[in-house]
Legacy VTK file of the C-alpha trace (Angstrom):
# vtk DataFile Version 3.0
C-alpha trace
ASCII
DATASET POLYDATA
POINTS 315 float
0.018 0.015 0.005
1.623 3.243 -1.123
1.550 6.414 0.949
0.206 9.810 -0.034
2.741 12.415 1.135
0.786 15.416 2.397
3.562 17.942 3.062
1.997 20.210 0.373
-0.930 20.695 2.826
1.118 22.658 5.240
2.811 20.389 7.761
6.393 21.329 8.662
8.864 19.369 10.787
10.058 20.577 14.181
13.598 19.551 14.783
13.291 17.464 18.003
10.446 15.450 16.564
11.324 15.653 12.931
10.694 12.024 12.171
7.319 11.846 13.882
6.132 15.079 12.355
6.922 13.648 8.945
4.656 10.709 9.747
2.040 13.209 10.757
2.161 14.376 7.176
1.145 10.870 6.006
-1.907 10.356 8.203
-4.146 9.401 5.319
-2.989 6.481 3.279
-3.860 5.255 -0.216
-6.212 2.362 -0.556
-7.860 0.234 2.098
-6.659 -2.273 4.665
-7.512 -3.318 8.143
-10.127 -5.980 8.868
-12.602 -7.413 6.479
-10.250 -10.213 5.478
-7.708 -7.953 3.735
-4.252 -9.505 3.135
-2.620 -6.504 4.828
-4.155 -6.179 8.306
-2.662 -3.287 10.327
-5.011 -4.043 13.237
-4.925 -7.822 13.588
-7.750 -9.387 15.581
-9.776 -6.213 15.535
-12.772 -5.160 13.544
-12.225 -1.972 11.628
-15.464 -0.084 10.995
-15.830 2.185 8.030
-17.425 5.460 8.639
-18.497 8.300 6.340
-16.956 11.743 6.090
-19.461 14.514 6.752
-19.242 17.815 4.865
-20.366 20.277 7.548
-19.849 20.968 11.219
-23.622 20.957 11.639
-23.758 17.274 10.428
-24.913 14.544 12.779
-22.198 12.267 14.273
-21.314 9.238 12.266
-21.670 6.967 15.384
-23.896 7.767 18.249
-23.942 6.461 21.843
-21.021 4.014 21.408
-20.492 2.259 24.861
-17.004 1.230 25.859
-15.715 -0.279 29.137
-12.445 1.093 30.585
-9.487 -0.018 28.437
-11.588 -1.075 25.474
-11.313 0.602 22.032
-12.819 0.785 18.599
-10.858 1.380 15.339
-12.506 3.391 12.541
-11.586 3.926 8.882
-12.759 6.922 7.066
-12.431 6.614 3.264
-11.631 9.998 1.680
-13.073 10.394 -1.816
-11.311 12.259 -4.564
-14.042 14.917 -4.308
-13.375 15.394 -0.577
-9.692 15.389 -1.081
-9.884 18.032 -3.744
-12.371 20.321 -2.051
-11.285 20.273 1.510
-8.056 20.910 3.446
-8.438 18.969 6.759
-10.536 16.275 8.380
-11.643 16.614 12.056
-12.038 13.382 14.125
-13.795 14.033 17.393
-15.160 11.766 20.133
-17.364 13.564 22.695
-19.324 12.103 25.743
-22.699 11.095 24.353
-25.708 13.260 25.396
-27.701 10.041 25.343
-25.364 8.054 27.424
-25.354 7.614 31.246
-21.600 7.510 31.449
-19.197 10.327 30.451
-15.714 8.871 31.113
-12.356 9.891 29.720
-11.608 9.192 26.138
-8.433 8.908 24.010
-8.349 9.488 20.225
-5.332 8.422 18.155
-4.672 8.782 14.479
-2.576 6.306 12.577
-0.312 6.240 9.544
-0.966 2.851 7.777
1.396 1.198 5.397
0.678 -2.317 4.441
0.232 -4.320 7.687
1.890 -1.648 9.842
-0.075 0.997 11.740
1.975 3.746 13.453
0.379 6.092 15.921
1.192 9.729 14.983
-1.276 12.059 16.622
-3.169 11.719 19.895
-5.604 13.661 22.124
-7.139 13.151 25.461
-8.609 16.581 25.870
-10.816 18.968 23.983
-8.073 21.585 24.304
-5.357 20.305 22.099
-3.756 17.319 20.312
-0.157 16.421 19.788
2.390 13.590 19.257
1.544 10.249 20.858
4.611 10.581 23.232
3.756 14.021 24.461
3.909 13.722 28.307
1.200 16.413 28.695
-1.382 13.854 27.491
-0.892 11.512 30.482
-2.475 13.949 33.023
-5.461 14.904 30.901
-8.782 13.344 29.991
-10.380 12.487 33.334
-13.552 14.472 32.573
-11.350 17.272 31.264
-13.505 20.201 30.003
-15.678 18.032 27.831
-18.705 19.659 26.113
-21.895 17.781 25.376
-22.047 18.653 21.657
-19.844 18.292 18.657
-17.483 20.660 16.945
-18.709 24.279 16.721
-19.621 25.644 13.360
-18.130 29.152 13.350
-14.772 28.964 14.947
-14.448 25.113 15.439
-13.853 24.114 18.968
-13.721 20.384 19.936
-16.288 19.190 22.530
-14.124 16.182 23.335
-10.682 14.745 22.337
-10.079 15.348 18.600
-7.323 15.238 16.097
-7.121 17.268 12.812
-5.342 15.717 9.816
-4.708 17.115 6.376
-6.622 15.590 3.446
-4.533 13.766 0.851
-3.918 15.029 -2.743
-6.261 12.330 -3.917
-8.465 9.565 -2.614
-7.200 7.600 0.480
-8.205 6.356 3.961
-7.673 7.745 7.453
-7.576 5.467 10.569
-8.275 6.448 14.128
-8.750 4.514 17.411
-11.065 5.686 20.153
-10.111 4.173 23.507
-11.931 4.495 26.787
-9.837 5.461 29.730
-12.910 5.070 31.918
-16.329 3.478 31.225
-17.858 5.780 28.683
-20.502 6.457 26.001
-19.489 8.616 23.145
-20.505 10.128 19.815
-18.032 10.171 16.903
-17.818 13.061 14.456
-15.763 12.986 11.192
-15.917 16.271 9.370
-13.982 17.415 6.242
-13.576 21.166 5.942
-11.351 23.994 4.638
-8.731 25.645 6.794
-10.371 28.119 9.124
-7.122 30.092 8.670
-7.788 31.976 5.446
-4.090 32.885 5.189
-3.132 29.266 4.390
-0.808 28.265 2.934
1.531 30.736 4.641
3.718 28.086 6.265
7.077 26.724 5.415
9.324 29.617 4.616
9.208 33.385 5.001
8.629 33.739 1.302
5.108 32.537 1.822
4.307 35.264 4.308
0.874 36.858 4.229
1.161 40.595 3.586
-0.845 42.394 6.254
-2.831 45.365 4.898
-5.014 47.888 6.809
-8.409 46.716 7.927
-11.575 48.835 7.727
-10.426 50.856 10.749
-6.937 51.411 9.371
-5.196 48.959 11.691
-2.528 46.566 10.355
-4.175 43.487 11.863
-4.348 39.828 10.767
-5.496 36.545 12.388
-4.713 32.900 12.018
-4.775 29.610 13.848
-2.531 26.612 14.344
-4.707 23.709 13.103
-2.255 21.036 12.348
0.895 19.852 14.243
3.866 21.569 12.775
2.012 24.436 11.236
3.917 27.688 10.975
2.262 30.908 9.895
4.280 33.886 8.419
3.257 37.499 8.150
4.806 40.713 6.898
3.236 44.107 7.106
2.803 46.157 3.888
4.849 49.072 5.225
7.628 49.972 7.736
6.536 49.499 11.375
8.082 49.726 14.835
6.219 47.093 16.875
3.846 44.053 16.784
1.389 42.902 19.420
0.439 39.249 19.801
-2.924 38.110 21.298
-4.240 34.547 21.604
-7.944 33.842 21.330
-7.980 31.295 24.206
-6.827 32.104 27.747
-4.338 29.584 29.217
-2.620 29.303 25.786
-3.246 25.451 25.454
-1.019 25.066 22.425
1.856 27.283 23.755
1.749 29.748 20.879
4.894 31.769 20.125
5.631 34.647 17.743
9.182 34.771 16.378
10.387 38.072 15.072
12.830 38.389 12.075
14.430 41.540 10.806
14.255 42.510 7.149
17.543 40.791 6.389
16.063 37.470 7.630
17.876 37.459 10.963
16.038 36.043 14.061
15.684 38.914 16.643
13.275 37.900 19.480
10.270 35.774 20.582
7.021 36.861 22.220
4.127 35.063 23.786
0.433 35.869 23.772
-0.277 39.194 25.446
3.193 40.553 24.696
4.480 43.252 22.328
7.710 43.407 20.464
9.147 46.935 20.017
12.083 47.843 17.848
15.018 49.386 19.709
14.688 53.231 19.756
17.907 53.614 17.738
16.698 51.421 14.883
14.675 52.665 11.883
11.224 51.343 11.218
11.190 48.300 8.997
9.061 45.555 7.434
10.133 42.761 9.791
8.534 39.361 9.450
6.695 37.313 12.038
6.420 33.435 12.284
3.708 32.098 14.574
3.710 28.496 15.635
3.370 26.167 18.728
6.453 25.611 20.647
5.362 22.118 21.786
4.356 20.249 18.620
0.740 20.754 19.412
-2.298 22.071 17.673
-6.094 22.342 18.348
-9.499 22.982 16.937
-9.322 26.299 14.989
-11.235 28.341 17.553
-8.974 27.217 20.360
-5.629 27.890 18.709
-6.591 31.200 17.093
-4.481 34.379 17.521
-4.288 37.986 16.254
-1.183 40.083 15.257
-1.308 43.852 15.093
1.507 45.892 13.531
2.088 49.595 14.362
LINES 1 316
315 0 1 2 3 4 5 6 7 8 9 10 11 12 13 14 15 16 17 18 19 20 21 22 23 24 25 26 27 28 29 30 31 32 33 34 35 36 37 38 39 40 41 42 43 44 45 46 47 48 49 50 51 52 53 54 55 56 57 58 59 60 61 62 63 64 65 66 67 68 69 70 71 72 73 74 75 76 77 78 79 80 81 82 83 84 85 86 87 88 89 90 91 92 93 94 95 96 97 98 99 100 101 102 103 104 105 106 107 108 109 110 111 112 113 114 115 116 117 118 119 120 121 122 123 124 125 126 127 128 129 130 131 132 133 134 135 136 137 138 139 140 141 142 143 144 145 146 147 148 149 150 151 152 153 154 155 156 157 158 159 160 161 162 163 164 165 166 167 168 169 170 171 172 173 174 175 176 177 178 179 180 181 182 183 184 185 186 187 188 189 190 191 192 193 194 195 196 197 198 199 200 201 202 203 204 205 206 207 208 209 210 211 212 213 214 215 216 217 218 219 220 221 222 223 224 225 226 227 228 229 230 231 232 233 234 235 236 237 238 239 240 241 242 243 244 245 246 247 248 249 250 251 252 253 254 255 256 257 258 259 260 261 262 263 264 265 266 267 268 269 270 271 272 273 274 275 276 277 278 279 280 281 282 283 284 285 286 287 288 289 290 291 292 293 294 295 296 297 298 299 300 301 302 303 304 305 306 307 308 309 310 311 312 313 314
């Protein structure tokens, strides 16, 4: 089974976890596999259920009221059609405590890269606040009733109601695999939603040459917004004129994905980093300039678009 490399969808490696991030760029694999008597079985002894891909955040869940005892799990395969692949940027997989169920225990959602008979875990979430690499130590202390909402993904600025992972769509048809595991006895609903990037500046990741040019809004302010929707995403911005400072504001208090804005001078030299709520100001003896700003997560994490959103304002 060949793999569809998805790096053109905006995933970038982070040095410490470069190999795992590369795998995260191959979440969706070509062809089928898993269960059903296939020769290549990446989940031996387990039934792999095929689920549909919904086209809207207002869609019903693809599975409702699934009951699992603590330690049990279900594996799901979502087949991505050519139409879905061509017309969408990412797929959300979200498991939320079922509004119909009597039990709302902790849930773990894991996305896999599948090649032949090998399934490799590449993304994991145990909280509605963020997802990351499977070996992220921050996942171990989360999930025990952690800020779960009763409903699915929000429609305007998507926020996950339970543990979720977001994976890029492939360049053509393929299949995505996830496992939902109960950390406690639980009933859950499963959502699988294909959508465009909420960040309208995409693709502005990879290199500074792809930076979005920030122009004045209707009030005359040099302001732009984005979000870190996939692990390894890096967003670049440059003002359309010389400026002396930039302010960085995160949409969510507590900064669940540890956003950081890195400032580069016009000649490409790194100058400083700031966090949400902070402002970078050029030294008084330096002339105004069109410096560039790179926004990313410092911990190989991402989140639903509404959670990981931020705003930059240049002055």
